C-alpha angles and dihedrals in degrees: 000000000000117000132217138183120257136172103231129191114215103206103201090061098022087231123156113212133178104226143171109242134168113281106246121246120221114244127200110316093009134115128207111218126198102224116235099171137004126188126229110223133189088244087062088055090050092050089054096045092046098247088118129034131190113256100193105030116134101218137006102276133058138178105241127224129093098177106074140157131172145115131295109260103173138356129215128227115301096019110130103151095071135052131187114278098031116135112236146172116219119224114246091237146009134219110242121179088346094305128106112243116193119226113241090017110053095020137011116300139194107285085108142075091261135020134193123228138175108253090242094051096072136079128203114255114219116238090239094064117076117233091243092060093040092054095061096051098082093066117357091053108019095050094059089039091057092043091053103039102032113020098029095033092208114193130199115283094015116138109242136182129207118200113197117025099205130118094318101026095057089054090048089059091052092047094047088053089051093053093047104253112166130221103016112199117194120197124194136139091225117089090206090054091049091052088049090052093053091048089051092054109275115150093211132018115196136184110241088223093057107121089208095054095111092047092048093049091048091052092048092051099043091254094301101104128219121324089205135012124193123205109206093160100068091219122139093219090054091054093049091049093049091053090058093062100041119122122233107290087012119152130222112208116203110211103147112081125236138148091214118113122260116231125200100199097187100041096166092052090047092053094042091054090046092230123169138216115208129189119219134191128175120314143267094277100195088056104032100046097055090045094052096042089052092051091049093045091052093049097250092119132028124192098168089112091058093071100088097177143341121228133180118257088256087065094062094113091047091050091051092050093047091051093044093049093038091234106183090001094266124198096193131355117202130211117212113196 
């Protein structure tokens, strides 16, 4: 049996190891993809540090990586839609037995030389889009896209706030600009993140510790507040702050993940203003990916600046450390097997 390299997380010890493992074989309805690029996400960091744990994994080790692009290497029985050599983006998850399983969490992902995918959990990658950019679309771009267009239902000219301008938040700013949100208020304690938000198209970039934040948001929105606020930080204090600047019938969309409780300090006010809190996870891949790839291919969106660096697969541990420590303030680091 042929072998390949893979970066595997051993959950009992939370240890990431580069290992030789058997190269998977595509079964009926499956496709084997030769990985060209795989993104390193903050959720990968949280899996390693124990903040997150797989809920549906069969076993105690998994190959990380849910942002993956590459070329079709082999197809299993019954697969007619794909042929070897085609450029593809893998979906960040698959529905199995009616339940969403996340790639690189609940089953093996793309921090490897090859990755398996169901034939219906892939989207063609246009020749004009580099693999490195294509790889980040299934989460870093499609998750905020789904949060904005589906869960948050943002409409043109609505005032919107983005808390946390990291790997997802910076893309949220770009996408909000694309759908016509106005004004776009970015909030982050990091000066570098605030500068990044302004470069991405935010109208205002505020420090979360600014005592005048509420006054500034009120002035920017004509006293109305934000129609929608997005938490990409997954921090309870962020959520509480966002609630204080929501407009009547405003919605707070929770994208950042945390197990910490959510507190609505002024419950009567929240109910009186008919505000809403909405949870969000991922996106509808078969819909979102073609939309985003079309917008990128036609020049409406450009995420080339989001690829902060490219490392070999052997540099997986280094990439995790750089993202965790924010060395060089990366948006997305890419592994290239």
